[in-house]
Backbone bond lengths (Angstrom), bond angles and torsions (degrees), N, CA, C in turn:
res aa  C-N    CA-C-N  psi(-1)  N-CA   C-N-CA  omega(-1)  CA-C   N-CA-C  phi
1 X - - - 1.442 - - 1.542 108.61 -
2 X 1.302 115.56 143.87 1.458 118.85 179.01 1.513 112.24 -108.30
3 X 1.346 117.67 18.24 1.456 120.37 178.64 1.511 111.53 80.19
4 X 1.291 115.78 177.01 1.462 121.27 179.72 1.514 109.36 -98.57
5 X 1.307 116.58 144.17 1.463 121.59 171.51 1.489 107.54 -89.57
6 X 1.312 116.67 132.33 1.442 122.99 -179.89 1.502 107.95 -128.51
7 X 1.316 116.98 115.58 1.463 122.29 -179.26 1.527 109.18 -123.26
8 X 1.308 115.90 142.05 1.458 120.12 173.48 1.540 109.13 -146.41
9 X 1.316 114.74 149.36 1.443 121.61 179.60 1.506 108.66 -133.63
10 X 1.320 116.13 132.91 1.462 120.22 173.66 1.514 107.53 -124.48
11 X 1.324 115.51 147.10 1.469 120.92 -177.57 1.523 109.43 -122.22
12 X 1.323 115.73 145.56 1.455 123.17 173.67 1.524 112.62 49.96
13 X 1.334 115.76 44.52 1.456 118.22 -178.20 1.519 114.14 -107.83
14 X 1.331 116.14 23.60 1.443 117.06 175.82 1.499 113.34 166.76
15 X 1.333 115.11 -179.48 1.445 122.18 -179.86 1.524 109.20 -137.37
16 X 1.326 114.84 152.76 1.454 121.95 169.62 1.511 106.84 -124.71
17 X 1.307 117.42 124.51 1.454 122.55 176.96 1.527 107.05 -108.02
18 X 1.330 117.07 124.09 1.447 122.72 176.84 1.515 108.50 -107.98
19 X 1.340 115.59 123.67 1.456 120.67 176.69 1.525 109.31 -99.03
20 X 1.303 116.86 154.34 1.475 121.73 -177.59 1.520 113.43 -63.80
21 X 1.358 118.03 -18.46 1.451 120.45 -176.75 1.547 113.18 -86.78
22 X 1.366 117.54 7.58 1.452 121.25 177.81 1.504 113.45 87.90
23 X 1.332 118.08 13.48 1.450 122.13 174.90 1.502 108.82 -114.27
24 X 1.331 115.46 167.61 1.441 119.23 179.38 1.526 110.87 -164.66
25 X 1.312 114.86 175.50 1.463 121.50 -179.33 1.536 106.85 -135.71
26 X 1.325 115.85 126.15 1.451 122.96 174.10 1.509 108.16 -104.11
27 X 1.322 117.93 126.23 1.471 122.32 176.41 1.530 107.55 -120.60
28 X 1.344 115.94 122.65 1.437 121.39 178.11 1.532 109.33 -114.76
29 X 1.322 115.02 130.22 1.461 120.60 -179.70 1.527 107.16 -113.50
30 X 1.333 116.77 123.46 1.437 123.55 179.45 1.513 108.32 -129.43
31 X 1.332 115.68 95.26 1.474 119.25 -174.69 1.502 109.71 65.88
32 X 1.329 116.19 -121.32 1.466 119.75 179.89 1.531 111.85 -94.68
33 X 1.322 118.36 0.08 1.457 122.31 179.17 1.535 111.14 -95.14
34 X 1.326 115.88 134.42 1.460 122.01 175.42 1.501 109.69 -124.74
35 X 1.327 116.89 130.02 1.461 122.03 178.31 1.509 108.05 -121.11
36 X 1.353 116.38 131.61 1.457 121.87 179.70 1.510 108.92 -118.52
37 X 1.334 116.46 128.77 1.467 120.66 -177.94 1.522 109.74 -130.14
38 X 1.325 118.26 122.08 1.463 120.07 172.23 1.539 108.59 -75.05
39 X 1.322 116.43 150.38 1.461 120.81 177.07 1.520 110.22 -147.81
40 X 1.312 115.04 164.37 1.465 123.29 172.65 1.523 106.06 -113.42
41 X 1.326 116.67 153.54 1.468 118.18 178.91 1.535 110.67 -148.51
42 X 1.313 112.64 154.90 1.468 122.58 169.37 1.512 105.85 -136.62
43 X 1.305 116.87 159.10 1.475 118.36 -179.59 1.521 111.32 -149.30
44 X 1.315 112.59 157.05 1.463 121.43 168.94 1.535 105.23 -115.94
45 X 1.317 117.28 -167.14 1.470 120.58 179.60 1.540 111.57 -61.14
46 X 1.356 116.65 -35.91 1.478 119.06 -173.73 1.530 114.97 -130.19
47 X 1.345 118.11 12.69 1.443 122.04 178.95 1.525 109.64 -134.16
48 X 1.329 116.86 143.72 1.458 123.30 173.22 1.513 107.27 -125.64
49 X 1.323 117.47 123.89 1.468 122.25 178.83 1.518 106.80 -108.57
50 X 1.335 114.88 116.94 1.459 122.61 -178.49 1.512 108.15 -109.90
51 X 1.358 116.53 127.80 1.460 122.35 -179.88 1.520 109.84 -118.18
52 X 1.334 115.50 126.92 1.481 122.87 177.13 1.526 107.50 -139.58
53 X 1.309 117.57 129.97 1.460 122.75 -178.18 1.520 111.71 51.34
54 X 1.329 117.17 46.05 1.463 124.14 177.85 1.535 114.18 61.41
55 X 1.313 118.56 16.71 1.463 122.83 173.23 1.513 108.02 -116.79
56 X 1.361 115.00 136.07 1.460 119.70 -176.84 1.517 109.98 -115.19
57 X 1.323 115.63 146.32 1.454 122.95 169.83 1.519 107.49 -126.19
58 X 1.317 115.93 135.72 1.461 121.82 178.59 1.531 109.01 -105.03
59 X 1.303 115.75 119.98 1.464 122.75 -178.54 1.510 109.01 -103.43
60 X 1.329 117.31 138.00 1.472 120.50 164.03 1.518 106.20 -70.23
61 X 1.343 118.09 136.57 1.444 121.37 -172.66 1.522 110.54 -126.11
62 X 1.305 115.39 127.42 1.470 122.20 170.43 1.510 105.79 -118.51
63 X 1.306 116.46 132.96 1.473 118.12 -179.11 1.507 111.87 -145.84
64 X 1.288 114.17 152.69 1.469 123.31 170.67 1.498 105.84 -133.64
65 X 1.313 117.89 -170.19 1.460 121.87 -170.80 1.520 114.96 -44.82
66 X 1.323 120.91 -57.12 1.431 122.55 -176.47 1.525 113.97 -123.38
67 X 1.353 117.29 15.74 1.465 120.58 -178.22 1.529 108.84 -132.84
68 X 1.329 114.95 149.09 1.454 122.00 179.53 1.536 108.51 -144.23
69 X 1.338 116.66 136.87 1.447 121.49 173.46 1.522 106.98 -120.30
70 X 1.329 116.61 125.00 1.465 123.36 178.96 1.541 108.80 -112.53
71 X 1.340 116.83 131.49 1.452 120.47 179.65 1.520 109.23 -127.95
72 X 1.337 115.64 129.79 1.454 122.39 177.69 1.517 108.15 -125.20
73 X 1.312 116.11 128.74 1.464 121.40 -179.46 1.524 110.02 -123.95
74 X 1.322 115.58 139.89 1.454 121.31 174.24 1.522 108.25 -145.57
75 X 1.325 116.89 162.94 1.459 120.09 176.24 1.524 108.47 -151.54
76 X 1.292 115.97 159.45 1.453 122.57 178.80 1.524 109.04 -159.22
77 X 1.322 114.64 163.18 1.468 119.68 176.84 1.523 108.85 -92.49
78 X 1.326 116.80 141.09 1.443 122.18 179.53 1.512 108.93 -144.46
79 X 1.296 117.28 167.78 1.463 122.20 175.98 1.510 109.70 -113.24
80 X 1.333 117.25 124.50 1.449 123.55 175.46 1.515 106.30 -124.37
81 X 1.350 117.32 122.76 1.443 122.24 -177.47 1.544 111.96 53.61
82 X 1.361 115.54 44.04 1.447 123.74 -179.55 1.536 113.30 60.79
83 X 1.317 117.15 21.92 1.475 121.43 177.40 1.508 108.79 -121.50
84 X 1.324 115.60 131.35 1.444 121.10 179.87 1.539 109.67 -73.52
85 X 1.338 115.18 128.37 1.467 119.83 179.14 1.506 109.59 -132.17
86 X 1.325 116.28 153.15 1.437 123.00 176.36 1.521 107.51 -92.90
87 X 1.311 118.18 113.38 1.465 122.64 -178.53 1.522 108.20 -92.64
88 X 1.304 117.02 128.29 1.473 121.57 177.50 1.530 108.48 -117.00
89 X 1.305 114.40 133.81 1.472 120.76 -176.84 1.523 108.69 -128.94
90 X 1.319 116.22 127.86 1.446 121.28 -179.95 1.537 109.43 -128.04
91 X 1.304 116.87 131.15 1.446 123.21 174.03 1.526 108.54 -114.58
92 X 1.329 117.11 127.09 1.461 122.30 177.61 1.542 106.29 -120.39
93 X 1.310 116.68 124.41 1.459 122.48 177.65 1.515 107.73 -116.64
94 X 1.321 115.88 124.11 1.456 121.75 177.65 1.515 108.45 -108.63
95 X 1.324 117.25 124.82 1.441 122.73 -176.45 1.520 110.37 -121.53
96 X 1.332 116.37 145.16 1.450 122.70 174.17 1.534 107.57 -130.07
97 X 1.340 115.60 136.99 1.443 119.49 178.43 1.531 110.00 -72.51
98 X 1.313 115.44 135.24 1.464 120.37 179.66 1.509 110.14 -112.35
């Protein structure tokens, strides 16, 4: 068995504000719950490194004038029904400047 594939997509569930000083604010809206998280960031031409609570995530970054796509991939080994499986997790964030 290769495990189950689980995919989900949410739209318009938050904002990311990037300030010129390398700080930002992520706001996630899930139903009636809103979570706001400050973060720090640095970037290169094709990578965005976001740090929150001393933990960093490096996103592959594609951008054009007013649009940005961030992709973060990770994987780990897990056991499902006593069988070892490779779990792959991908987050894609699509942003548009407003």
